[in-house]
Chimera marker file (.cmm) of the C-alpha trace (Angstrom):
<marker_set name="trace">
<marker id="1" x="5.487" y="-69.895" z="-58.640" r="1" g="1" b="0" radius="0.5"/>
<marker id="2" x="5.790" y="-66.264" z="-61.008" r="1" g="1" b="0" radius="0.5"/>
<marker id="3" x="4.667" y="-65.469" z="-63.730" r="1" g="1" b="0" radius="0.5"/>
<marker id="4" x="6.899" y="-64.443" z="-66.819" r="1" g="1" b="0" radius="0.5"/>
<marker id="5" x="6.466" y="-62.380" z="-70.476" r="1" g="1" b="0" radius="0.5"/>
<marker id="6" x="8.025" y="-63.720" z="-73.256" r="1" g="1" b="0" radius="0.5"/>
<marker id="7" x="8.232" y="-60.275" z="-75.468" r="1" g="1" b="0" radius="0.5"/>
<marker id="8" x="8.598" y="-61.056" z="-79.097" r="1" g="1" b="0" radius="0.5"/>
<marker id="9" x="10.499" y="-58.798" z="-81.003" r="1" g="1" b="0" radius="0.5"/>
<marker id="10" x="11.258" y="-58.587" z="-84.679" r="1" g="1" b="0" radius="0.5"/>
<marker id="11" x="9.305" y="-60.052" z="-87.780" r="1" g="1" b="0" radius="0.5"/>
<marker id="12" x="9.863" y="-63.593" z="-88.400" r="1" g="1" b="0" radius="0.5"/>
<marker id="13" x="11.816" y="-64.003" z="-91.703" r="1" g="1" b="0" radius="0.5"/>
<marker id="14" x="9.854" y="-66.456" z="-93.350" r="1" g="1" b="0" radius="0.5"/>
<marker id="15" x="10.279" y="-66.749" z="-97.231" r="1" g="1" b="0" radius="0.5"/>
<marker id="16" x="6.827" y="-68.732" z="-98.446" r="1" g="1" b="0" radius="0.5"/>
<marker id="17" x="3.736" y="-70.004" z="-97.509" r="1" g="1" b="0" radius="0.5"/>
<marker id="18" x="4.993" y="-74.268" z="-97.073" r="1" g="1" b="0" radius="0.5"/>
<marker id="19" x="7.874" y="-72.056" z="-94.478" r="1" g="1" b="0" radius="0.5"/>
<marker id="20" x="5.123" y="-70.069" z="-92.623" r="1" g="1" b="0" radius="0.5"/>
<marker id="21" x="2.450" y="-73.021" z="-92.253" r="1" g="1" b="0" radius="0.5"/>
<marker id="22" x="5.390" y="-75.534" z="-91.203" r="1" g="1" b="0" radius="0.5"/>
<marker id="23" x="6.879" y="-72.780" z="-88.792" r="1" g="1" b="0" radius="0.5"/>
<marker id="24" x="3.385" y="-72.172" z="-87.379" r="1" g="1" b="0" radius="0.5"/>
<marker id="25" x="2.851" y="-75.988" z="-86.489" r="1" g="1" b="0" radius="0.5"/>
<marker id="26" x="6.383" y="-75.446" z="-85.055" r="1" g="1" b="0" radius="0.5"/>
<marker id="27" x="4.938" y="-72.776" z="-82.708" r="1" g="1" b="0" radius="0.5"/>
<marker id="28" x="1.317" y="-74.323" z="-81.773" r="1" g="1" b="0" radius="0.5"/>
<marker id="29" x="3.179" y="-77.599" z="-80.492" r="1" g="1" b="0" radius="0.5"/>
<marker id="30" x="5.804" y="-75.537" z="-78.555" r="1" g="1" b="0" radius="0.5"/>
<marker id="31" x="2.482" y="-74.018" z="-77.122" r="1" g="1" b="0" radius="0.5"/>
<marker id="32" x="0.820" y="-77.037" z="-76.508" r="1" g="1" b="0" radius="0.5"/>
<marker id="33" x="4.134" y="-78.497" z="-74.804" r="1" g="1" b="0" radius="0.5"/>
<marker id="34" x="3.816" y="-75.665" z="-72.188" r="1" g="1" b="0" radius="0.5"/>
<marker id="35" x="0.345" y="-76.896" z="-70.802" r="1" g="1" b="0" radius="0.5"/>
<marker id="36" x="-0.654" y="-75.063" z="-67.628" r="1" g="1" b="0" radius="0.5"/>
<marker id="37" x="2.758" y="-73.137" z="-67.772" r="1" g="1" b="0" radius="0.5"/>
<marker id="38" x="0.912" y="-70.835" z="-70.804" r="1" g="1" b="0" radius="0.5"/>
<marker id="39" x="-1.088" y="-68.570" z="-68.878" r="1" g="1" b="0" radius="0.5"/>
<marker id="40" x="-1.590" y="-66.079" z="-72.335" r="1" g="1" b="0" radius="0.5"/>
<marker id="41" x="0.152" y="-67.885" z="-74.849" r="1" g="1" b="0" radius="0.5"/>
<marker id="42" x="-0.473" y="-65.960" z="-78.264" r="1" g="1" b="0" radius="0.5"/>
<marker id="43" x="-1.072" y="-62.657" z="-78.134" r="1" g="1" b="0" radius="0.5"/>
<marker id="44" x="0.586" y="-60.706" z="-81.724" r="1" g="1" b="0" radius="0.5"/>
<marker id="45" x="0.364" y="-57.159" z="-81.921" r="1" g="1" b="0" radius="0.5"/>
<marker id="46" x="-0.412" y="-55.107" z="-84.783" r="1" g="1" b="0" radius="0.5"/>
<marker id="47" x="-1.368" y="-51.255" z="-85.694" r="1" g="1" b="0" radius="0.5"/>
<marker id="48" x="0.740" y="-49.468" z="-83.320" r="1" g="1" b="0" radius="0.5"/>
<marker id="49" x="0.754" y="-45.755" z="-81.810" r="1" g="1" b="0" radius="0.5"/>
<marker id="50" x="2.640" y="-44.270" z="-79.323" r="1" g="1" b="0" radius="0.5"/>
<marker id="51" x="1.131" y="-41.487" z="-77.148" r="1" g="1" b="0" radius="0.5"/>
<marker id="52" x="3.885" y="-39.053" z="-76.249" r="1" g="1" b="0" radius="0.5"/>
<marker id="53" x="3.668" y="-37.238" z="-72.740" r="1" g="1" b="0" radius="0.5"/>
<marker id="54" x="2.200" y="-33.936" z="-74.709" r="1" g="1" b="0" radius="0.5"/>
<marker id="55" x="-0.604" y="-35.618" z="-76.334" r="1" g="1" b="0" radius="0.5"/>
<marker id="56" x="0.693" y="-36.146" z="-79.741" r="1" g="1" b="0" radius="0.5"/>
<marker id="57" x="0.073" y="-39.511" z="-81.560" r="1" g="1" b="0" radius="0.5"/>
<marker id="58" x="2.657" y="-40.758" z="-83.754" r="1" g="1" b="0" radius="0.5"/>
<marker id="59" x="2.380" y="-44.396" z="-86.082" r="1" g="1" b="0" radius="0.5"/>
<marker id="60" x="4.374" y="-47.313" z="-85.326" r="1" g="1" b="0" radius="0.5"/>
<marker id="61" x="6.171" y="-48.739" z="-82.520" r="1" g="1" b="0" radius="0.5"/>
<marker id="62" x="9.042" y="-48.122" z="-80.682" r="1" g="1" b="0" radius="0.5"/>
<marker id="63" x="10.254" y="-51.160" z="-78.936" r="1" g="1" b="0" radius="0.5"/>
<marker id="64" x="9.808" y="-53.676" z="-81.987" r="1" g="1" b="0" radius="0.5"/>
<marker id="65" x="7.451" y="-55.819" z="-79.751" r="1" g="1" b="0" radius="0.5"/>
<marker id="66" x="5.472" y="-58.099" z="-82.151" r="1" g="1" b="0" radius="0.5"/>
<marker id="67" x="3.465" y="-59.717" z="-79.212" r="1" g="1" b="0" radius="0.5"/>
<marker id="68" x="3.703" y="-61.790" z="-75.953" r="1" g="1" b="0" radius="0.5"/>
<marker id="69" x="3.300" y="-64.859" z="-74.052" r="1" g="1" b="0" radius="0.5"/>
<marker id="70" x="2.823" y="-65.292" z="-70.428" r="1" g="1" b="0" radius="0.5"/>
<marker id="71" x="4.154" y="-67.925" z="-69.034" r="1" g="1" b="0" radius="0.5"/>
<marker id="72" x="4.853" y="-69.486" z="-65.265" r="1" g="1" b="0" radius="0.5"/>
<marker id="73" x="7.530" y="-70.625" z="-63.863" r="1" g="1" b="0" radius="0.5"/>
<marker id="74" x="9.336" y="-71.289" z="-60.762" r="1" g="1" b="0" radius="0.5"/>
<marker id="75" x="12.191" y="-69.190" z="-61.913" r="1" g="1" b="0" radius="0.5"/>
<marker id="76" x="14.095" y="-67.047" z="-64.422" r="1" g="1" b="0" radius="0.5"/>
<marker id="77" x="16.713" y="-69.803" z="-65.103" r="1" g="1" b="0" radius="0.5"/>
<marker id="78" x="13.480" y="-72.143" z="-65.810" r="1" g="1" b="0" radius="0.5"/>
<marker id="79" x="11.771" y="-69.023" z="-67.694" r="1" g="1" b="0" radius="0.5"/>
<marker id="80" x="14.590" y="-68.442" z="-70.340" r="1" g="1" b="0" radius="0.5"/>
<marker id="81" x="15.148" y="-72.507" z="-70.569" r="1" g="1" b="0" radius="0.5"/>
<marker id="82" x="11.367" y="-72.384" z="-72.093" r="1" g="1" b="0" radius="0.5"/>
<marker id="83" x="12.295" y="-69.359" z="-74.328" r="1" g="1" b="0" radius="0.5"/>
<marker id="84" x="14.989" y="-70.833" z="-75.899" r="1" g="1" b="0" radius="0.5"/>
<marker id="85" x="12.922" y="-73.464" z="-77.371" r="1" g="1" b="0" radius="0.5"/>
<marker id="86" x="10.412" y="-71.115" z="-78.769" r="1" g="1" b="0" radius="0.5"/>
<marker id="87" x="10.038" y="-71.697" z="-82.595" r="1" g="1" b="0" radius="0.5"/>
<marker id="88" x="10.301" y="-67.788" z="-83.413" r="1" g="1" b="0" radius="0.5"/>
<marker id="89" x="14.344" y="-67.896" z="-82.638" r="1" g="1" b="0" radius="0.5"/>
<marker id="90" x="13.965" y="-70.293" z="-85.548" r="1" g="1" b="0" radius="0.5"/>
<marker id="91" x="12.649" y="-67.263" z="-87.723" r="1" g="1" b="0" radius="0.5"/>
<marker id="92" x="15.519" y="-64.390" z="-86.571" r="1" g="1" b="0" radius="0.5"/>
<marker id="93" x="13.115" y="-63.621" z="-84.107" r="1" g="1" b="0" radius="0.5"/>
<marker id="94" x="14.534" y="-62.182" z="-80.466" r="1" g="1" b="0" radius="0.5"/>
<marker id="95" x="12.679" y="-62.396" z="-76.762" r="1" g="1" b="0" radius="0.5"/>
<marker id="96" x="12.556" y="-60.581" z="-73.992" r="1" g="1" b="0" radius="0.5"/>
<marker id="97" x="12.236" y="-62.520" z="-71.179" r="1" g="1" b="0" radius="0.5"/>
<marker id="98" x="10.674" y="-60.364" z="-68.396" r="1" g="1" b="0" radius="0.5"/>
<marker id="99" x="9.570" y="-61.381" z="-64.531" r="1" g="1" b="0" radius="0.5"/>
<marker id="100" x="6.267" y="-59.800" z="-63.653" r="1" g="1" b="0" radius="0.5"/>
<marker id="101" x="5.667" y="-58.127" z="-60.679" r="1" g="1" b="0" radius="0.5"/>
<marker id="102" x="2.287" y="-59.326" z="-58.103" r="1" g="1" b="0" radius="0.5"/>
<marker id="103" x="0.437" y="-55.557" z="-57.607" r="1" g="1" b="0" radius="0.5"/>
<marker id="104" x="-3.088" y="-55.937" z="-54.685" r="1" g="1" b="0" radius="0.5"/>
<link id1="1" id2="2" r="1" g="1" b="0" radius="0.2"/>
<link id1="2" id2="3" r="1" g="1" b="0" radius="0.2"/>
<link id1="3" id2="4" r="1" g="1" b="0" radius="0.2"/>
<link id1="4" id2="5" r="1" g="1" b="0" radius="0.2"/>
<link id1="5" id2="6" r="1" g="1" b="0" radius="0.2"/>
<link id1="6" id2="7" r="1" g="1" b="0" radius="0.2"/>
<link id1="7" id2="8" r="1" g="1" b="0" radius="0.2"/>
<link id1="8" id2="9" r="1" g="1" b="0" radius="0.2"/>
<link id1="9" id2="10" r="1" g="1" b="0" radius="0.2"/>
<link id1="10" id2="11" r="1" g="1" b="0" radius="0.2"/>
<link id1="11" id2="12" r="1" g="1" b="0" radius="0.2"/>
<link id1="12" id2="13" r="1" g="1" b="0" radius="0.2"/>
<link id1="13" id2="14" r="1" g="1" b="0" radius="0.2"/>
<link id1="14" id2="15" r="1" g="1" b="0" radius="0.2"/>
<link id1="15" id2="16" r="1" g="1" b="0" radius="0.2"/>
<link id1="16" id2="17" r="1" g="1" b="0" radius="0.2"/>
<link id1="17" id2="18" r="1" g="1" b="0" radius="0.2"/>
<link id1="18" id2="19" r="1" g="1" b="0" radius="0.2"/>
<link id1="19" id2="20" r="1" g="1" b="0" radius="0.2"/>
<link id1="20" id2="21" r="1" g="1" b="0" radius="0.2"/>
<link id1="21" id2="22" r="1" g="1" b="0" radius="0.2"/>
<link id1="22" id2="23" r="1" g="1" b="0" radius="0.2"/>
<link id1="23" id2="24" r="1" g="1" b="0" radius="0.2"/>
<link id1="24" id2="25" r="1" g="1" b="0" radius="0.2"/>
<link id1="25" id2="26" r="1" g="1" b="0" radius="0.2"/>
<link id1="26" id2="27" r="1" g="1" b="0" radius="0.2"/>
<link id1="27" id2="28" r="1" g="1" b="0" radius="0.2"/>
<link id1="28" id2="29" r="1" g="1" b="0" radius="0.2"/>
<link id1="29" id2="30" r="1" g="1" b="0" radius="0.2"/>
<link id1="30" id2="31" r="1" g="1" b="0" radius="0.2"/>
<link id1="31" id2="32" r="1" g="1" b="0" radius="0.2"/>
<link id1="32" id2="33" r="1" g="1" b="0" radius="0.2"/>
<link id1="33" id2="34" r="1" g="1" b="0" radius="0.2"/>
<link id1="34" id2="35" r="1" g="1" b="0" radius="0.2"/>
<link id1="35" id2="36" r="1" g="1" b="0" radius="0.2"/>
<link id1="36" id2="37" r="1" g="1" b="0" radius="0.2"/>
<link id1="37" id2="38" r="1" g="1" b="0" radius="0.2"/>
<link id1="38" id2="39" r="1" g="1" b="0" radius="0.2"/>
<link id1="39" id2="40" r="1" g="1" b="0" radius="0.2"/>
<link id1="40" id2="41" r="1" g="1" b="0" radius="0.2"/>
<link id1="41" id2="42" r="1" g="1" b="0" radius="0.2"/>
<link id1="42" id2="43" r="1" g="1" b="0" radius="0.2"/>
<link id1="43" id2="44" r="1" g="1" b="0" radius="0.2"/>
<link id1="44" id2="45" r="1" g="1" b="0" radius="0.2"/>
<link id1="45" id2="46" r="1" g="1" b="0" radius="0.2"/>
<link id1="46" id2="47" r="1" g="1" b="0" radius="0.2"/>
<link id1="47" id2="48" r="1" g="1" b="0" radius="0.2"/>
<link id1="48" id2="49" r="1" g="1" b="0" radius="0.2"/>
<link id1="49" id2="50" r="1" g="1" b="0" radius="0.2"/>
<link id1="50" id2="51" r="1" g="1" b="0" radius="0.2"/>
<link id1="51" id2="52" r="1" g="1" b="0" radius="0.2"/>
<link id1="52" id2="53" r="1" g="1" b="0" radius="0.2"/>
<link id1="53" id2="54" r="1" g="1" b="0" radius="0.2"/>
<link id1="54" id2="55" r="1" g="1" b="0" radius="0.2"/>
<link id1="55" id2="56" r="1" g="1" b="0" radius="0.2"/>
<link id1="56" id2="57" r="1" g="1" b="0" radius="0.2"/>
<link id1="57" id2="58" r="1" g="1" b="0" radius="0.2"/>
<link id1="58" id2="59" r="1" g="1" b="0" radius="0.2"/>
<link id1="59" id2="60" r="1" g="1" b="0" radius="0.2"/>
<link id1="60" id2="61" r="1" g="1" b="0" radius="0.2"/>
<link id1="61" id2="62" r="1" g="1" b="0" radius="0.2"/>
<link id1="62" id2="63" r="1" g="1" b="0" radius="0.2"/>
<link id1="63" id2="64" r="1" g="1" b="0" radius="0.2"/>
<link id1="64" id2="65" r="1" g="1" b="0" radius="0.2"/>
<link id1="65" id2="66" r="1" g="1" b="0" radius="0.2"/>
<link id1="66" id2="67" r="1" g="1" b="0" radius="0.2"/>
<link id1="67" id2="68" r="1" g="1" b="0" radius="0.2"/>
<link id1="68" id2="69" r="1" g="1" b="0" radius="0.2"/>
<link id1="69" id2="70" r="1" g="1" b="0" radius="0.2"/>
<link id1="70" id2="71" r="1" g="1" b="0" radius="0.2"/>
<link id1="71" id2="72" r="1" g="1" b="0" radius="0.2"/>
<link id1="72" id2="73" r="1" g="1" b="0" radius="0.2"/>
<link id1="73" id2="74" r="1" g="1" b="0" radius="0.2"/>
<link id1="74" id2="75" r="1" g="1" b="0" radius="0.2"/>
<link id1="75" id2="76" r="1" g="1" b="0" radius="0.2"/>
<link id1="76" id2="77" r="1" g="1" b="0" radius="0.2"/>
<link id1="77" id2="78" r="1" g="1" b="0" radius="0.2"/>
<link id1="78" id2="79" r="1" g="1" b="0" radius="0.2"/>
<link id1="79" id2="80" r="1" g="1" b="0" radius="0.2"/>
<link id1="80" id2="81" r="1" g="1" b="0" radius="0.2"/>
<link id1="81" id2="82" r="1" g="1" b="0" radius="0.2"/>
<link id1="82" id2="83" r="1" g="1" b="0" radius="0.2"/>
<link id1="83" id2="84" r="1" g="1" b="0" radius="0.2"/>
<link id1="84" id2="85" r="1" g="1" b="0" radius="0.2"/>
<link id1="85" id2="86" r="1" g="1" b="0" radius="0.2"/>
<link id1="86" id2="87" r="1" g="1" b="0" radius="0.2"/>
<link id1="87" id2="88" r="1" g="1" b="0" radius="0.2"/>
<link id1="88" id2="89" r="1" g="1" b="0" radius="0.2"/>
<link id1="89" id2="90" r="1" g="1" b="0" radius="0.2"/>
<link id1="90" id2="91" r="1" g="1" b="0" radius="0.2"/>
<link id1="91" id2="92" r="1" g="1" b="0" radius="0.2"/>
<link id1="92" id2="93" r="1" g="1" b="0" radius="0.2"/>
<link id1="93" id2="94" r="1" g="1" b="0" radius="0.2"/>
<link id1="94" id2="95" r="1" g="1" b="0" radius="0.2"/>
<link id1="95" id2="96" r="1" g="1" b="0" radius="0.2"/>
<link id1="96" id2="97" r="1" g="1" b="0" radius="0.2"/>
<link id1="97" id2="98" r="1" g="1" b="0" radius="0.2"/>
<link id1="98" id2="99" r="1" g="1" b="0" radius="0.2"/>
<link id1="99" id2="100" r="1" g="1" b="0" radius="0.2"/>
<link id1="100" id2="101" r="1" g="1" b="0" radius="0.2"/>
<link id1="101" id2="102" r="1" g="1" b="0" radius="0.2"/>
<link id1="102" id2="103" r="1" g="1" b="0" radius="0.2"/>
<link id1="103" id2="104" r="1" g="1" b="0" radius="0.2"/>
</marker_set>
């Protein structure tokens, strides 16, 4: 079965500590419900920098990527259905779904 990367784009819009706790519970349950399909479930990112071709470094990311999850699914359509159920979408996040190419 192919692997897919769900790329989290944006920062969740959460207004209170209670909302944050509720969202995290939903997200953790979604991950648990994926079972063995979640190969690398929770990978938040921070402190991004960009290295340019001339070797210069600038702080901050360019893509808006805030994390990723790697899953296995039978097809792109199945991966999209999994992504559509992600609670990250409920807090104004977006997900990019990409099939990963096996090398070597």
